C-alpha positions in Angstrom: -21.8 82.4 71.0 -19.7 79.2 70.4 -18.4 76.9 73.1 -14.9 78.5 72.9 -16.3 81.9 73.9 -18.4 80.4 76.6 -15.4 78.6 78.0 -13.2 81.6 77.9 -15.9 83.7 79.5 -16.2 81.1 82.4 -12.5 81.3 83.0 -12.6 85.1 83.0 -15.4 85.1 85.5 -13.8 82.4 87.7 -10.6 84.5 87.8 -12.7 87.6 88.7 -14.3 85.7 91.6 -10.9 84.4 92.7 -9.4 88.0 92.7 -12.3 89.2 94.8 -11.8 86.4 97.3 -8.1 87.4 97.5 -9.0 91.1 97.9 -11.4 90.3 100.8 -8.4 89.7 103.2 -8.5 87.6 106.3 -12.2 88.0 107.0 -13.1 86.2 103.7 -15.7 87.0 101.1 -19.4 86.3 101.4 -21.5 85.0 98.5 -23.5 88.3 98.6 -20.3 90.2 98.3 -19.1 88.2 95.4 -22.4 88.6 93.7 -22.2 92.4 94.1 -18.6 92.5 93.1 -19.0 90.5 89.9 -22.5 91.6 88.8 -23.3 87.9 88.2 -26.3 86.1 89.6 -26.0 84.0 92.7 -26.2 80.6 91.0 -23.4 81.5 88.6 -21.2 82.8 91.4 -21.8 79.7 93.5 -21.0 77.4 90.6 -17.7 79.3 89.9 -16.8 79.2 93.6 -17.4 75.5 93.7 -15.1 75.0 90.7 -12.4 77.0 92.5 -12.9 74.9 95.6 -12.5 71.7 93.6 -9.3 73.0 92.2 -8.0 73.9 95.6 -7.9 77.6 94.7 -10.5 78.5 97.2 -12.1 77.1 100.4 -15.1 77.8 102.6 -15.0 78.3 106.3 -17.6 77.2 108.9 -19.3 80.6 108.5 -19.7 80.0 104.7 -17.1 82.7 103.9 -14.7 82.1 101.0 -11.0 82.3 101.4 -8.0 81.6 99.1 -7.1 77.9 99.0 -3.8 76.1 99.7 -3.2 75.6 96.0 -2.8 79.4 95.7 0.0 79.3 98.2 1.8 76.7 96.1 1.4 78.8 93.0 2.5 81.9 94.8 5.7 80.2 96.1 6.4 79.0 92.5 5.8 82.5 91.1 8.1 84.0 93.8 10.9 81.9 92.6 10.6 83.2 89.1 12.9 86.2 88.5 10.7 89.3 88.6 9.6 92.2 90.8 8.6 90.1 93.9 11.8 88.2 93.8 13.8 91.4 93.4 11.9 93.4 96.0 10.7 91.1 98.8 13.8 91.5 100.9 13.6 95.3 100.6 9.9 95.3 101.5 10.6 93.3 104.7 13.6 95.4 105.6 11.6 98.6 105.1 8.8 97.4 107.4 11.4 96.5 110.0 13.3 99.8 109.8 10.2 102.0 109.6 8.1 100.0 112.0 5.1 100.6 109.7 3.6 98.6 106.9 5.7 98.4 103.7 3.9 97.7 100.4 4.9 96.7 96.9 2.5 97.6 94.1 2.3 97.3 90.3 0.4 99.0 87.6 -2.4 97.1 85.8 -3.8 99.4 83.1 -5.6 102.2 84.9 -5.3 100.5 88.3 -2.7 99.9 90.9 -2.5 96.3 92.4 -0.9 95.7 95.8 1.4 92.6 95.4 2.8 92.4 98.8 2.3 93.9 102.3 4.7 93.4 105.2 3.6 94.7 108.6 5.9 96.7 110.9 6.1 96.5 114.6 4.0 99.6 115.4 0.7 98.4 116.9 -1.6 101.0 115.3 -2.0 100.0 111.6 -3.2 101.6 108.5 -5.5 99.2 106.6 -5.8 101.3 103.5 -4.4 98.6 101.3 -3.9 94.8 101.5 -2.3 92.4 99.1 -4.5 91.6 96.2 -6.4 94.9 96.4 -6.6 97.4 93.6 -7.2 101.1 93.5 -7.6 103.5 90.5 -4.1 104.5 89.4 -3.1 107.7 91.4 -5.2 106.8 94.5 -2.7 106.1 97.4 1.0 106.8 97.7 2.5 104.0 95.7 -0.2 104.3 93.1 0.3 108.1 92.8 4.1 107.5 92.5 3.4 105.3 89.5 1.0 107.7 87.8 3.4 110.6 88.2 6.2 108.5 86.7 4.2 108.2 83.4 4.6 110.7 80.5 2.0 113.5 80.6 -0.2 112.3 77.8 -0.5 108.8 79.3 -1.0 110.1 82.8 -3.8 112.5 81.7 -5.5 109.8 79.5 -5.7 107.6 82.6 -7.0 110.5 84.7 -9.8 111.1 82.2 -10.6 107.4 82.2 -10.8 107.1 86.0 -12.6 110.5 86.5 -16.1 108.9 87.1 -14.7 106.5 89.7 -12.9 109.3 91.5 -16.0 111.5 91.5 -18.1 108.5 92.9 -15.7 107.0 95.4 -13.0 109.7 96.1 -14.8 113.1 95.8 -11.9 115.0 97.4 -9.6 113.8 94.5 -10.8 116.2 91.9 -9.0 116.2 88.5 -7.3 119.5 89.5 -6.2 118.0 92.8 -4.8 115.0 91.1 -2.8 117.2 88.6 -1.4 119.1 91.6 -0.4 115.8 93.3 1.3 114.6 90.1 3.2 117.8 89.8 4.2 117.8 93.5 5.3 114.1 93.3 7.5 114.9 90.3 9.2 117.8 92.1 9.7 115.8 95.3 10.6 112.4 93.7 8.3 110.7 96.2 4.5 110.7 96.5 2.9 111.7 99.8 -0.7 110.7 100.5 -1.9 112.8 103.5 -5.0 110.8 104.4 -6.7 111.4 101.0 -8.1 107.9 100.6 -9.0 107.0 104.2 -8.9 109.7 106.8 -5.9 109.4 109.1 -4.2 106.9 106.9 -1.0 108.4 105.4 1.4 107.0 102.9 4.7 107.7 101.2 5.6 106.0 97.9 8.3 105.9 95.3 8.2 104.5 91.7 10.5 101.6 90.7 12.0 101.3 87.2 13.5 98.6 85.0 17.0 99.3 83.6 15.5 100.5 80.3 13.4 103.1 82.2 10.1 101.3 82.0 7.9 101.5 85.1 8.3 98.3 87.2 6.0 99.2 90.2 6.1 101.2 93.4 7.4 100.8 97.0 5.5 102.5 99.7 5.0 102.9 103.5 1.5 103.1 105.0 1.0 104.4 108.5 -1.3 106.4 110.7 -1.3 110.2 110.6 0.4 110.6 114.0 3.4 108.6 112.7 3.9 110.8 109.6 5.3 113.8 111.4 7.1 116.4 109.3 10.3 115.8 111.2 10.1 112.1 110.4 9.5 112.5 106.6 13.2 113.1 105.6 14.2 109.8 107.4 11.4 107.8 105.8 12.1 109.3 102.4 15.8 108.3 102.8 14.9 104.7 103.7 12.4 104.5 100.9 15.0 105.8 98.3 17.6 103.4 99.6 15.4 100.3 99.3 14.1 101.5 95.9 17.7 101.8 94.7 18.4 98.2 95.9 15.4 96.8 94.1 16.3 98.6 90.9 19.9 97.2 91.2 18.5 93.7 91.5 16.1 94.2 88.5 19.2 95.2 86.5 21.1 92.0 87.4 21.1 89.2 84.9 18.5 86.5 85.7 21.1 83.9 86.7 22.7 86.2 89.3 19.4 87.0 91.1 18.9 83.8 93.0 21.3 84.9 95.8 
């Protein structure tokens, strides 16, 4: 292996450590957790974490847990100014959380996974913690994630289902291939994806796919709440709000870049 490969591999590994720190949420990541998550040895993980700390990308608290560093906030703010999904959607995500009183989420597809980009809390005190920003799920697991999978053409959706089947069997045994196919079909009929507590018991979600003007999948907008809040009589209202904000986001995605700064 030449130096170029070793360097690239180190960058890949450091970014993997960084993404795991991000996905650990407010409680932070432990060294043991990072070792388990990366499959790398303790010395390597510690070395990579120190490099991230030196760059301001990570920091360590008094309890030796790792958190995202201040430099990440700077980069995040710079990225948010760039025309893209977050710039087009952040206002709608915040408004949806305010109107619904529940957590509103923005997700994107990353290969056979769904990545949560943004989470805005609503005012309702009981919260569903099924998904936080920076966390990934297999595509199809969770409301926004299911909305994206159902938006893909059959051959692509079923190729992904075959690829994630071992993970589903291992971590989400109730989500059998047949159940997933039924959920995809139902989502296509309804135009929105309902997750009735399939990922975490009592944690429900409603999601809708977002598209670019040319029809390409842009991401998904969803609402996450506790089961008691997702009453059948409330579903039509939530669906209406979800559709309205999705339409606003798609309209912003269709605007020329220069008009989007307003």
